[in-house]
N, C-alpha and C positions, 0 to 999 in steps of 0.2 A: 626447712632451711633452703636457702637459694642453692641452685645447682650450677656448676661452672659449665659454660658452653664449650664443648670440645672442639668446635670448628673455629674458635677465635684464639689467636695467639695471645698468651697471657704473660705478664711480667710480675715478678715478686719485688715489691718495693723495700721490704724489710721483714725480718723474722724475729719473733719473740722466743727466746731460748727457755725451754721448760726444764724442770728439775731432772726429768728422765732422759734428756738429750745427752748424748755422749760427748765428752770433752776430748777433742782430738789433739789439743795442744794448749800451750800457755796463751797463745794469741787468741784462740777461740774462747778460752775461759775468761780472759780480760774483757773481750767484747761482750760475752754474756752478762758479766757483772755490771757493765755499763748500761746495757739495755734493760736490765731488771730495775734499775733505779729511776724513779720518776721525780722530777724537780718541780718546786713551786716557783712560778715566775709572776712578776707584776709588771703591767704596762699601763701607765696612767692609773685609772681607777679600776682597771680590769685585772683579775687574778685568775690564773689557769694553771693546769698541771701539764707538764711537758715530759714526754718520753721519746728517746731517740733509739731507733732500731736500724740495724744494718743487716748484712748477709743477704741482700736482695740479688736479683738476676744480674749477671755481669753486663756492664754497659758496653755497647759496641764502640762508642766513641772514645771513652777514657780507659777502657780495659779494667775498670774497678767495679766492685759490687755496688749496686744501687742502695741508697739509704734514704730514710724518711724520718721526719720529725713529726710526732703526733701530739697535738694540743687538745686537752680536754677542757671544755668551757661549761660553766654552769648555765643551764637553761631550764627553768622550772616548768615551762609550758609545752615541752616536747618530750618524746621518748628518746632513747639512745639512737642517734642518727649521725651520719657523716655530713657535715655542712658543705665542704668543698675540699678538693685536692689541687695543689698547684706545684708546678715544677719551678723551683727557685733558681737553680743552676742545672747544668747538664747532669742528669741522672741523680739529682738531689731534690727531694720532694718535701712538701708541707701538707699535712692532713689535719683538718679541724673537725673535732667531734663535739656535738652538743649533747649533754646528758644532764638529767635532773639529779643524779646520784651525788654530785658534788655540792648541790645547793643546801644540803643539811649541815654541811661543815661551815663553821663560822669563817674560816680562812678564805672561802670562795664566795661568800655572800656579798651582794652589792652594798656599797657604803650607804648608810642611812643619812638622810638630810638632817642636819643639826638645827635645832630651834634657836632662833635669834632672840636673845634676851635684851629687852629695852632698858636703856639707861636714862633715868629721869634726873634732871638737874634742877635745883632750886636756888634762886638768888638769895644771898644773905645780905640783909639790909640793916644798917645801924638804926637804932630807935629814932634818932633825930631826922633821918631821911625817909621815914615811913610816909609822912604826909605828902611829900613831893612824889614819891613812888606811886601812891594811890591816885594822885591827880593825873600823873602821866598815863597810868593804866586806863583811867576813865576817858581821857582824851583819845587814846588809841581805839577804845571800844566805840566811841562816838564816830570817829573817822571811818571805821569799818562799816558802820551802818550807813554812812553817807555814800561810800563808794560801792556798797552792795548793789545799788540799782544801776550802776554804770557798767557798760559792757567793756570787758578787758580785751585789749588787742595784743597780739604777740609783738615783742620788741626785737628788732633785728638791726644791729649796728647803731643803736640809739634812736631808731625811728620806729614809731608805732605803726605797724602794717595794718591798713584799713581804717585808720582814724581820720583820714582826709584832712590832716592839719597842714600839709604842704601843698598837695594837689587834690583835684577831684571836685572842688567847689567852682562856682561861676567865676570865670576869669583866671582860673588856675588849672586849665586843661593841658594835658601833654599832647603836643602835636606829633603826628606821624611823620617820620622822615621819608625821604624819597624812596629808599629801598623798601620800607614797610608798605608804602602806598603805591608801589609800582603796579600798573595795570588797573588801578581803581580810579574811576572817574565820577566826580560829584558835580551835578548840574542843577542850577537854580535859575528859574525864569525871572528875568529882571523886568522885561516889558514885552508885550505882544499885541498883535492886531489879529482879531479873529472875527469873521463875518462883519467886518466894518467897525467893530468896537475895539477901542484901544484901552488896554489896562497896563498898569505899571506899579512897581513897588513904591511905598511912601518914602519920604526923605529919611525917616528914622530907620526904616528897614535897609535902605541903601548904605547908610552909615554903619549899620551892623555888619555888612559885608565888606566894609572898608572901601566903598565905592564913592567917587565924587559925583553927587547928583547932577551938577552942571555938565560934566563930561558925558554922563550917561544920557542926558537930554540931547546933547549934541550928536552923539552916536545914533540915538533914536531917530532924529530928524534925517540924518544921512541914510539910514536904513529905509525910511519911508520914501525917500526920493528914489532909491534903487528899486524898491518894491513896485513902484508905479501903480499903486492901487491894489496890489495883491496882499494876501495875508503874510505876515512876517513874525519873527520871534527873535528876541535878544536875550541871550543866556550868559550867565557867568559859569565858566567851566574850570574845575580844579582837578588836575591830573599830574601824577609824577612830581608832586611838590611844587607845581607851577599853576598859576591862575591867570585866566584871560577871559575876554568877552567874545562871544561868537554870535554872528547874525545869520539867520536862516530865513530865506524867502521861498514861499510856496511856488511851485512851477505851474504855469497855466496849461490849458489843454493842448495848445500848439506845441509847446515844449515837451509835453508828455508824449505826444505822438512821434515827435522827432527823436525822442530818447529810446524808442523801442528798438531801432536798428543798432544803436550804440548806447551802452549804459551811460557814458559820459561824453557830452558834446559841448562845445563852446556855444553859448547863446549869442546871436548876432547883435542883440540890443542890450546895452547895459553891461556887457562883458560878464555874464553870470554863467555858472555851471549848474546843470540839472542832473540829478541822480535818480532815475526812475520816477515813479509817481510820488508826488509830495516829498521828494528828496530834498536835502539841505542845499541851498544855493548860497555860495560865498561870493562876495563882491570882489571883482578883480580890477576893474577899471572904472572907478567912480569919477576919476579925473585922469589927466594924462600922466603916464608912468606910475599910477597908483597900484599898490600891491594888494594881496588878499585881505579880506576884512578881519579875519581872526588875528593875523599878524599885526595889523594896524592897531587893533583894539588893545592888544597886549602892550604895544609901545606907549599908547596913551595912558594906560593905567600906571 
């Protein structure tokens, strides 16, 4: 048996009065009779035995004896053991004991799940309505066979999710708003000149991007004049919910050398900006008081 550690200060939470204990007075006898009686209590679906004990060590704070409520719970998978002890109020405790001894009593066994009995209903049909009823059943069976090959989609608020009846097909795409597309840039090359060869999108492809072919041709000619024989590129840029045309002219070797000291310098001829090697060049002064190419192209769209 466990031995008490004499070096540790101990407290008695409650005492169980035995038959051979002396009865010092009516108060002690009443307390002993109350401690001897165990009660059956139910909490939800759980049933347990409760015994309240008093006569513990005098509490320093209240000046009264300590008392404890002991609960015995059925636990078939364990031996007799103390689950936990908790102080509910000052010098008043709760002790839970798990024991398999109560599990043999029907009063402490866990409730058994009840079997659900199925109720079957049958439709009562008058003899004159049997033919119509059979025809209806045959139609429903045929309809189930037809719909068995179709994929069923969940319906939310009267809308079949994933059926693509309202959106998702060509011409029914949901466009992203400005907040959703913030920071995202989509670039498509409309026309370009590379190694002396000029390529551009067809008229149908330009209309697909909602671009006017005649205006694109005008902008292409202006970009060729600004490029002065260099390679160039005309792009349609969509960012932050806005779309515009952007012209880029390749920098020549002289401009590349001049840009080493300063990443951005004004080019003396044509009013162009060079950004490092092969950086984008935007038109600034194609004519007198003319603004940047990107801003001009947006206005003309």
